[in-house]
C-alpha positions as CSV (number, residue, x, y, z in Angstrom):
1,M,4.3,324.3,103.2
2,A,7.7,325.3,101.7
3,F,10.8,325.8,104.1
4,Q,12.1,328.3,101.7
5,P,9.8,331.0,100.4
6,Q,8.9,330.7,96.6
7,I,10.5,333.8,95.1
8,N,8.9,335.1,92.0
9,G,10.2,338.0,89.7
10,N,9.2,339.6,86.4
11,K,12.7,340.7,85.2
12,H,15.5,338.5,86.3
13,M,16.1,335.9,88.6
14,I,19.1,333.6,89.9
15,A,19.3,330.4,92.0
16,A,22.5,329.1,93.1
17,G,24.0,326.6,95.8
18,H,25.2,329.4,98.1
19,Y,23.3,332.5,99.1
20,L,26.7,334.8,98.5
21,A,26.9,333.2,94.9
22,T,23.3,334.2,94.1
23,Q,23.8,337.8,95.8
24,A,26.9,338.2,93.6
25,G,25.1,337.1,90.5
26,Y,21.9,339.1,91.3
27,D,24.4,342.3,91.8
28,I,25.4,341.8,88.3
29,L,21.9,341.5,86.9
30,E,21.1,344.6,88.6
31,A,24.0,346.4,87.3
32,G,23.1,345.6,83.6
33,G,24.8,342.4,83.1
34,N,23.1,339.3,81.3
35,A,22.6,335.8,82.5
36,I,26.0,334.6,81.4
37,D,27.8,337.7,83.2
38,A,25.6,336.8,86.2
39,G,26.2,333.2,85.9
40,V,30.1,333.4,85.5
41,A,30.2,335.8,88.7
42,A,28.4,333.0,90.6
43,N,30.4,330.5,89.6
44,L,33.5,332.4,90.8
45,V,31.9,333.0,94.0
46,L,31.2,329.3,94.4
47,G,34.9,328.5,93.9
48,V,35.4,330.5,97.2
49,V,32.7,330.3,99.6
50,Q,32.3,326.3,98.6
51,S,35.9,325.9,98.0
52,D,36.0,322.6,99.4
53,M,33.8,321.2,96.5
54,V,34.2,323.8,94.0
55,N,37.5,324.9,92.7
56,I,38.5,328.1,90.7
57,A,41.0,325.5,89.0
58,G,38.3,322.8,88.4
59,V,35.7,321.9,86.2
60,A,32.6,324.0,85.0
61,P,30.4,322.4,82.4
62,I,28.1,325.3,81.1
63,M,25.1,325.3,79.0
64,V,23.2,328.5,77.9
65,Y,20.1,329.4,76.0
66,L,20.6,332.3,73.7
67,K,16.9,333.9,73.2
68,E,17.6,335.9,70.1
69,R,18.9,333.0,68.4
70,D,16.5,330.5,70.0
71,E,19.6,328.1,70.5
72,V,21.1,326.0,73.3
73,L,24.6,325.7,73.4
74,T,27.1,323.9,75.7
75,L,30.8,324.4,76.8
76,A,32.3,321.2,77.7
77,G,34.1,322.3,80.9
78,V,36.2,319.4,81.9
79,G,39.8,319.0,80.9
80,P,41.8,316.1,79.5
81,W,44.4,313.9,81.0
82,P,47.9,315.1,80.5
83,K,49.9,313.9,77.5
84,A,52.4,312.0,79.7
85,T,49.3,310.0,81.1
86,S,49.9,306.1,80.7
87,L,47.0,303.7,81.1
88,D,49.7,300.8,81.7
89,R,51.3,302.5,84.5
90,F,48.1,303.2,86.2
91,V,47.1,299.5,85.9
92,Q,50.3,298.0,86.7
93,E,51.3,300.2,89.8
94,F,47.6,301.2,91.1
95,G,45.1,299.2,89.8
96,E,43.0,302.5,90.2
97,V,43.1,306.2,89.9
98,P,45.0,306.7,93.3
99,L,44.3,309.8,95.6
100,G,46.6,312.5,95.2
101,I,48.5,314.5,92.4
102,L,48.3,311.8,89.7
103,R,44.5,312.2,89.4
104,T,45.0,315.7,88.1
105,V,43.7,316.8,84.7
106,V,44.0,319.8,82.9
107,P,42.1,322.4,84.8
108,A,38.8,323.3,82.5
109,A,37.0,326.2,84.6
110,P,39.0,329.2,84.0
111,D,38.7,328.6,80.2
112,A,35.0,327.8,80.5
113,N,34.2,330.7,82.4
114,I,36.0,333.2,80.4
115,Q,34.9,331.9,77.0
116,A,31.3,332.1,78.2
117,L,32.2,335.9,79.1
118,L,33.9,336.4,75.7
119,R,31.1,334.4,73.8
120,W,27.9,335.8,75.1
121,G,28.5,338.1,78.0
122,T,29.1,341.7,78.1
123,M,31.2,342.6,81.1
124,S,34.8,342.0,82.1
125,F,36.6,339.6,84.1
126,A,37.4,342.1,86.8
127,D,33.8,343.2,87.2
128,V,32.5,339.4,87.4
129,A,35.3,338.3,89.8
130,A,34.9,341.3,92.0
131,A,32.8,339.6,94.8
132,A,34.8,336.4,94.6
133,I,38.2,338.5,95.1
134,R,36.3,340.1,98.0
135,Y,35.2,337.1,99.7
136,A,38.6,335.1,99.2
137,R,40.5,338.5,100.4
138,D,38.2,339.4,103.3
139,G,36.7,336.1,104.4
140,F,33.1,335.0,104.8
141,P,31.4,333.1,107.7
142,M,31.9,329.5,107.7
143,H,28.7,327.6,106.9
144,N,27.2,324.2,108.2
145,L,27.6,322.4,104.8
146,M,31.4,323.4,104.4
147,V,31.8,322.4,108.2
148,A,30.1,319.0,107.7
149,Y,32.2,318.2,104.5
150,L,35.7,319.4,106.2
151,E,34.7,317.0,109.0
152,D,34.1,314.2,106.8
153,H,37.4,314.5,105.0
154,Q,39.8,316.0,107.3
155,E,42.1,313.1,107.4
156,T,42.9,313.4,103.4
157,Y,43.2,317.3,104.1
158,R,45.8,316.4,106.4
159,M,47.9,314.7,103.8
160,W,49.1,317.8,102.3
161,P,50.5,320.8,104.2
162,A,49.2,323.4,101.9
163,N,45.6,322.0,102.1
164,A,45.7,321.6,105.8
165,E,46.9,325.2,106.4
166,I,43.8,326.7,104.4
167,Y,41.1,324.2,105.5
168,L,42.3,323.2,109.0
169,P,43.4,326.3,110.4
170,D,45.2,326.0,113.7
171,G,44.9,322.1,112.9
172,E,41.2,322.0,113.3
173,V,38.0,322.1,111.4
174,P,36.7,325.8,111.6
175,K,33.6,326.4,113.4
176,I,30.2,327.5,112.0
177,G,30.5,331.3,111.7
178,D,34.2,331.6,111.8
179,R,35.6,333.9,109.2
180,F,37.3,332.0,106.5
181,V,39.9,333.8,104.6
182,Q,41.7,332.5,101.3
183,S,44.4,335.1,100.5
184,D,46.4,333.2,98.1
185,L,43.1,332.3,96.3
186,A,42.3,336.0,96.5
187,G,45.8,336.8,94.7
188,S,45.4,334.1,92.0
189,L,42.0,335.8,90.8
190,Q,43.5,339.4,91.3
191,Y,46.2,338.6,89.2
192,M,44.0,337.5,86.4
193,A,42.0,340.9,86.8
194,D,45.1,342.7,87.0
195,Q,46.4,341.2,83.8
196,E,43.1,342.0,81.9
197,T,43.3,345.6,83.1
198,A,46.8,346.0,81.9
199,S,45.7,344.8,78.4
200,K,44.8,348.1,76.4
201,N,43.3,346.6,73.4
202,G,39.7,346.1,74.2
203,R,37.5,343.7,76.2
204,D,38.2,340.6,73.8
205,S,42.1,341.3,74.4
206,G,41.5,341.8,78.1
207,L,39.6,338.7,78.7
208,G,42.1,336.8,76.6
209,A,45.1,338.2,79.0
210,A,43.1,337.1,82.2
211,R,42.8,333.6,80.5
212,G,46.4,333.7,79.6
213,A,47.5,334.6,83.1
214,F,46.0,331.3,84.3
215,Y,47.1,328.9,81.3
216,T,50.5,330.3,80.1
217,G,51.4,333.1,82.6
218,D,52.5,333.0,86.2
219,I,49.8,330.7,87.6
220,G,50.3,328.1,85.0
221,R,53.9,328.1,85.5
222,T,53.6,327.7,89.3
223,I,51.1,324.7,88.9
224,V,53.4,323.0,86.3
225,E,56.4,323.6,88.4
226,F,54.8,322.1,91.5
227,H,53.8,319.2,89.4
228,E,57.3,318.6,88.0
229,D,58.5,319.0,91.5
230,N,56.2,316.3,93.0
231,G,55.5,313.8,90.7
232,G,52.6,315.1,88.7
233,L,52.0,315.1,85.1
234,L,51.0,318.4,83.9
235,S,53.2,320.4,81.6
236,M,52.9,323.8,80.1
237,E,52.1,322.4,76.6
238,D,49.1,320.6,78.2
239,M,47.9,323.8,79.6
240,A,48.7,326.2,76.6
241,E,46.9,323.8,74.2
242,F,43.8,323.6,76.1
243,E,40.4,325.0,75.1
244,C,36.9,323.8,76.2
245,E,34.9,322.4,73.1
246,L,31.9,324.4,72.1
247,L,29.2,321.7,71.4
248,P,25.5,321.3,70.7
249,P,23.4,319.6,73.5
250,E,21.6,316.2,73.6
251,K,18.0,316.5,73.5
252,I,14.7,314.7,73.7
253,T,11.1,315.7,74.1
254,Y,9.4,314.3,77.2
255,S,5.7,314.1,76.6
256,G,4.4,312.9,80.1
257,G,2.3,316.1,80.0
258,E,2.5,318.8,77.4
259,P,5.6,318.1,75.2
260,L,8.5,319.4,76.9
261,D,12.4,319.5,75.3
262,I,14.8,318.6,77.8
263,Y,18.6,319.3,77.1
264,A,21.6,317.7,78.5
265,C,25.2,318.3,78.0
266,G,27.3,315.4,75.4
267,V,28.2,312.1,76.6
268,W,31.6,313.5,78.0
269,C,29.3,313.7,81.2
270,Q,26.6,311.6,82.7
271,G,24.0,314.0,81.6
272,P,22.5,311.9,78.8
273,A,21.7,309.2,81.3
274,M,18.9,311.4,82.6
275,L,17.3,311.8,79.2
276,Q,17.7,307.8,78.8
277,M,15.7,307.4,82.2
278,L,13.2,310.2,80.9
279,R,12.7,308.4,77.6
280,L,12.2,305.1,79.4
281,L,9.7,306.4,81.6
282,D,7.6,308.4,79.0
283,G,6.1,305.2,78.3
284,I,4.6,304.6,81.8
285,D,1.6,306.3,83.5
286,L,3.7,307.4,86.4
287,K,1.2,310.0,87.5
288,S,-1.7,307.4,88.1
289,M,0.5,305.6,90.6
290,G,0.6,308.6,93.0
291,H,3.6,310.7,94.0
292,N,6.1,308.7,96.0
293,S,4.0,305.7,96.1
294,A,5.5,302.2,96.4
295,D,4.8,301.7,92.7
296,Y,6.3,305.1,91.5
297,I,9.5,304.9,93.5
298,H,9.9,301.2,92.5
299,T,9.3,302.3,88.9
300,M,11.6,305.2,89.1
301,A,14.3,303.3,90.7
302,E,14.4,300.5,88.1
303,A,14.4,302.9,85.2
304,I,17.4,304.7,86.9
305,K,19.3,301.6,87.1
306,L,18.7,300.7,83.7
307,G,19.9,304.3,82.6
308,F,23.1,303.9,84.6
309,A,23.7,300.4,83.5
310,D,24.3,301.9,79.8
311,R,26.0,304.7,81.3
312,E,28.6,302.2,82.7
313,A,28.9,300.2,79.4
314,F,28.8,303.0,76.8
315,Y,29.7,306.5,78.0
316,G,33.1,307.9,77.5
317,D,34.7,310.8,75.8
318,P,33.3,311.0,72.4
319,N,36.6,312.2,70.8
320,F,37.8,308.6,72.0
321,V,34.8,306.5,72.0
322,D,32.3,305.8,69.7
323,V,29.1,306.2,71.8
324,P,25.7,305.1,70.1
325,M,23.7,308.0,71.5
326,E,21.2,308.2,68.7
327,R,20.3,304.5,69.6
328,L,20.6,305.2,73.3
329,L,17.8,308.2,73.1
330,S,15.6,306.6,70.6
331,E,12.1,305.5,71.4
332,D,12.7,301.9,70.1
333,Y,15.3,301.4,72.4
334,A,13.4,302.8,75.4
335,A,10.8,300.2,74.9
336,E,13.1,297.5,74.7
337,R,14.6,298.6,78.2
338,R,11.1,299.4,79.7
339,A,10.3,295.8,79.4
340,M,12.9,294.9,82.0
341,I,11.1,296.7,84.6
342,R,9.2,294.1,86.8
343,A,6.5,295.5,88.9
344,G,6.7,293.6,91.8
345,E,10.6,292.6,91.9
346,A,13.6,294.8,91.9
347,W,16.7,293.8,89.9
348,P,19.2,292.8,93.0
349,D,22.1,294.6,91.3
350,M,22.5,296.8,88.4
351,P,20.7,295.3,85.5
352,P,22.5,294.5,82.4
353,A,23.2,297.3,79.6
354,G,21.7,296.8,76.5
355,K,22.6,295.1,73.3
356,I,23.4,297.5,70.6
357,A,24.4,296.4,67.1
358,G,27.8,297.6,66.5
359,A,28.5,298.9,69.8
360,G,30.1,296.2,72.1
361,G,30.1,298.1,75.3
362,G,33.1,298.0,77.4
363,P,33.6,296.2,80.7
364,I,31.7,297.2,83.7
365,V,33.9,297.2,86.7
366,S,32.8,298.1,90.4
367,A,33.6,297.2,94.0
368,P,30.6,295.9,95.4
369,T,30.3,297.1,99.1
370,A,28.2,296.6,102.1
371,G,26.6,299.3,104.5
372,S,25.6,302.8,104.0
373,P,26.8,304.6,100.9
374,P,29.0,307.6,101.8
375,A,28.1,311.3,100.9
376,P,28.9,312.1,97.5
377,A,32.1,313.8,96.4
378,D,30.4,317.0,95.7
379,T,29.7,320.2,93.3
380,S,27.3,323.2,93.2
381,Y,25.0,324.8,90.8
382,V,23.9,328.3,89.3
383,G,20.8,328.8,87.2
384,V,20.1,332.3,85.7
385,V,17.3,333.8,83.5
386,D,17.9,337.4,82.6
387,E,15.5,340.1,81.3
388,Q,15.9,339.2,77.6
389,G,15.0,335.6,78.2
390,N,18.7,334.4,78.1
391,A,19.3,331.3,80.3
392,F,22.7,330.1,81.9
393,S,23.0,326.7,83.6
394,S,26.2,325.5,85.1
395,N,27.7,323.0,87.6
396,P,31.2,324.4,88.8
397,S,33.0,321.5,90.6
398,D,36.3,319.8,92.1
399,V,37.0,319.3,95.7
400,T,40.0,320.0,97.6
401,W,40.4,317.0,99.7
402,E,41.5,314.6,96.7
403,S,45.0,316.2,95.4
404,P,47.4,318.8,96.8
405,V,46.8,322.4,96.7
406,V,49.6,324.2,94.9
407,P,51.4,326.5,97.6
408,G,51.1,330.3,97.1
409,T,47.9,330.0,94.6
410,G,45.1,328.9,96.9
411,L,44.3,326.5,93.8
412,C,43.8,322.6,93.7
413,P,44.0,322.0,90.2
414,S,41.3,319.6,88.8
415,A,41.4,316.3,90.4
416,R,38.8,314.9,87.9
417,G,40.9,312.2,87.0
418,S,39.3,310.6,89.8
419,Q,36.1,309.8,87.4
420,S,38.3,307.7,85.0
421,W,38.6,303.9,85.2
422,A,42.3,302.4,85.2
423,V,40.9,299.4,83.2
424,P,41.7,298.7,79.6
425,G,38.7,298.5,77.2
426,H,36.4,300.6,79.8
427,A,34.5,303.1,77.9
428,S,35.8,305.7,80.5
429,S,39.2,304.4,80.7
430,L,42.1,306.9,81.4
431,G,44.4,308.0,78.6
432,P,46.6,310.9,77.1
433,G,44.3,313.7,75.9
434,K,41.1,311.9,77.1
435,R,38.5,313.5,79.3
436,P,37.1,311.8,82.4
437,R,33.3,311.2,82.5
438,L,32.0,313.8,84.5
439,T,29.2,313.7,86.9
440,P,28.3,317.5,87.0
441,N,25.6,317.9,84.3
442,P,23.7,321.2,83.9
443,A,20.4,320.9,82.2
444,M,17.5,323.0,80.6
445,A,13.9,322.5,79.9
446,I,12.3,324.7,77.3
447,R,8.5,324.6,75.9
448,K,9.0,326.9,72.9
449,G,7.1,330.1,73.3
450,K,6.0,329.1,76.8
451,L,8.7,328.0,79.2
452,V,12.4,328.3,79.8
453,M,14.0,326.4,82.8
454,P,17.5,325.9,83.7
455,F,17.9,323.5,86.5
456,G,20.5,321.2,88.0
457,T,22.2,320.0,91.3
458,P,25.4,318.7,93.1
459,G,25.6,315.3,94.4
460,G,27.8,313.0,92.1
461,D,25.7,309.9,91.1
462,N,22.8,311.5,92.9
463,Q,22.5,314.4,90.4
464,T,20.7,312.8,87.5
465,Q,18.2,311.1,90.0
466,A,17.4,314.3,91.7
467,N,17.0,316.3,88.6
468,L,14.6,313.4,87.4
469,Q,12.6,313.5,90.4
470,V,12.3,317.2,90.7
471,L,11.6,317.7,86.9
472,L,8.6,315.2,87.3
473,N,7.3,316.7,90.4
474,M,6.6,319.9,88.4
475,E,5.5,318.1,85.1
476,L,3.5,315.4,86.3
477,F,2.1,316.5,89.5
478,G,1.8,320.3,89.1
479,M,4.2,321.1,92.0
480,A,5.8,324.8,92.0
481,P,9.4,324.9,91.9
482,Q,10.2,325.2,95.5
483,D,7.7,322.5,96.5
484,A,9.2,320.4,93.8
485,V,12.6,320.9,95.1
486,E,11.7,320.3,98.5
487,A,9.7,317.1,98.1
488,P,11.3,314.1,99.7
489,R,13.7,312.0,97.7
490,F,15.1,308.4,97.1
491,M,18.2,307.2,95.6
492,T,19.5,304.1,94.1
493,H,23.2,302.9,94.7
494,S,23.4,299.8,92.6
495,Q,25.7,301.3,90.1
496,P,29.5,301.8,90.5
497,D,30.3,305.0,92.0
498,S,31.6,307.6,89.4
499,F,34.6,308.3,91.6
500,S,37.6,306.1,92.1
501,P,37.4,303.3,93.4
502,H,34.1,303.0,92.1
503,R,32.1,301.4,95.0
504,A,28.7,299.9,94.4
505,Y,26.1,299.2,96.8
506,P,23.9,296.4,95.1
507,G,20.2,296.7,95.5
508,K,20.5,299.7,98.0
509,L,17.8,302.3,97.8
510,T,17.9,305.2,100.4
511,A,14.9,307.0,101.2
512,E,14.2,310.4,103.1
513,S,12.4,309.7,106.2
514,R,9.4,311.6,105.1
515,I,8.6,308.9,102.8
516,D,6.0,306.8,104.5
517,E,7.0,303.6,106.3
518,A,4.4,301.7,104.6
519,V,6.0,302.7,101.2
520,T,9.5,301.6,102.3
521,G,8.2,298.4,103.7
522,D,6.4,297.6,100.4
523,L,9.8,298.6,98.6
524,K,11.6,296.0,100.8
525,A,9.1,293.4,99.9
526,R,10.0,293.8,96.3
527,G,13.6,293.1,97.1
528,H,15.0,296.6,97.5
529,D,17.6,296.9,100.5
530,V,16.1,299.9,101.7
531,E,17.7,302.6,104.3
532,R,15.7,305.1,105.8
533,I,17.7,308.5,105.9
534,P,17.4,311.8,107.8
535,E,14.9,314.2,106.2
536,F,16.3,317.1,104.2
537,T,19.8,315.6,104.1
538,W,22.2,317.2,101.9
539,K,23.2,313.8,100.8
540,T,20.3,313.6,98.6
541,A,21.4,316.5,96.5
542,G,20.6,320.2,96.3
543,V,18.4,321.0,93.5
544,C,18.2,324.8,92.0
545,V,15.6,325.7,89.6
546,V,14.5,329.1,87.8
547,R,11.4,328.9,85.5
548,K,10.1,331.6,83.2
549,D,6.7,331.5,82.0
550,E,7.1,333.3,78.9
551,E,3.5,333.8,77.9
552,T,3.0,336.0,81.4
553,G,6.8,336.9,82.0
554,L,6.5,335.3,85.7
555,L,9.7,334.0,86.9
556,E,9.7,331.3,89.9
557,S,12.7,329.5,91.6
558,G,13.4,326.5,93.7
559,A,16.4,326.6,95.9
560,D,17.1,323.6,98.0
561,P,17.1,324.0,101.9
562,R,18.9,320.8,102.1
563,R,22.0,323.1,101.3
564,P,22.7,326.8,101.8
565,S,20.9,327.5,98.3
566,R,19.2,330.6,97.8
567,A,17.4,332.3,95.1
568,M,16.7,336.1,94.2
569,G,14.6,337.9,91.5
570,W,12.8,340.8,90.8
């Protein structure tokens, strides 16, 4: 029995990581907007109602399916390190990417959202930002996930007065149900909308004015002046020159059931790791093992480790690193890697990366750690399908406990530099103009003429793992989207955490307590360091799915009850 109802529709549908974001996107669809308009509206609301883990000035990778063109495209919604960045300085002074202002990269989310509107949307920035402005200005009821997150990170929030003033009013974590107001954030969004309204040269010009308000106008100048005064690296040149790249996705065809095309964003994020895992598993009869049996979980966990090993060795900004993606996603390579899965024995650590001619692979650096893995530094998600069959998939992100809020703006410019390495030769080492290797990775599944399905999740390194499990729950075991999302999950933690200081938990496998104890006992006997964790914990991600059957027109959703996720459709 599902803990949240299966929401069905015949016209349009949205699922997002917070119910107010879902409502905002649904209202846009009802007002005649398309999937892109609705998705951007929801992204902006998430930057308010989940501003602890999604920032208006953060990252926002976006994937769209354009039905009329039968084309999937991505916007690389992550910004580069500032031009003043020096790897030598980070190596010599810190040995890592330290907490604070120095991990700031150029904010990408404003450009990604406005570019999406400009390229594929129909509405104005003011229209799609109206709900976000209202919730920032008038407040919203504090929810349990945000309270838990603020409690976990309150000591770092106290490091910066502007952060503490917003997120710890009166010096304390707000209580569930307290009205939470972000007046400065409302002012920043309203300024962008006002600049758009003041432009009298049509929609495109207005959207450009809203974008300019952030990157070259008063907001950008305020951010840069704060960085100049506080030892940061951002410059007006960094801000003015930035634009998200429009790129094709990576893709494989999964044939575990009826062939299905799976799309991920490029290797500037971890998305292709899920494709590698799927390619590897495609040669194994998982279905006959039984859902969440010991054989199934062991095989999945070992395949995930193999995918992560390659991620660590090869993945980095493709503008700086020659990543052998064609080989990594090939069937021949998957067969080689598949042979490393041992049915009765777990790798005690992350297995070695593959050997690829002409691609040496950089050093793999982690900090092996004992104990229980902490909650992931987090994200959210939006998936939309509109009446025309267009789809939108996005993971807006960036936390507000890693670096200072710029006073007077309500904005914490993207601290995503935390996902770089201060290690010479590492594929994701930091450097001027180079993008960190992003964890957020929106996805899409398409069976031409039959199915369109945006899906994704928050959860740091748990994202590809949760997406993989939910997808196979539907494809191999015939689960409806809501049941697939709610099914018990497991996570491996042998890989270096994508966030500095890149801790790893060799052999660790966490399993929700609904997984049978006999199963976890069998996994322990195979060498997994199993830790049983609470059922429906938000720490095992928060997947959302919208699935359209193109033959019948039926829309179905899955919204994860582990988080305040909701779906709405008609």
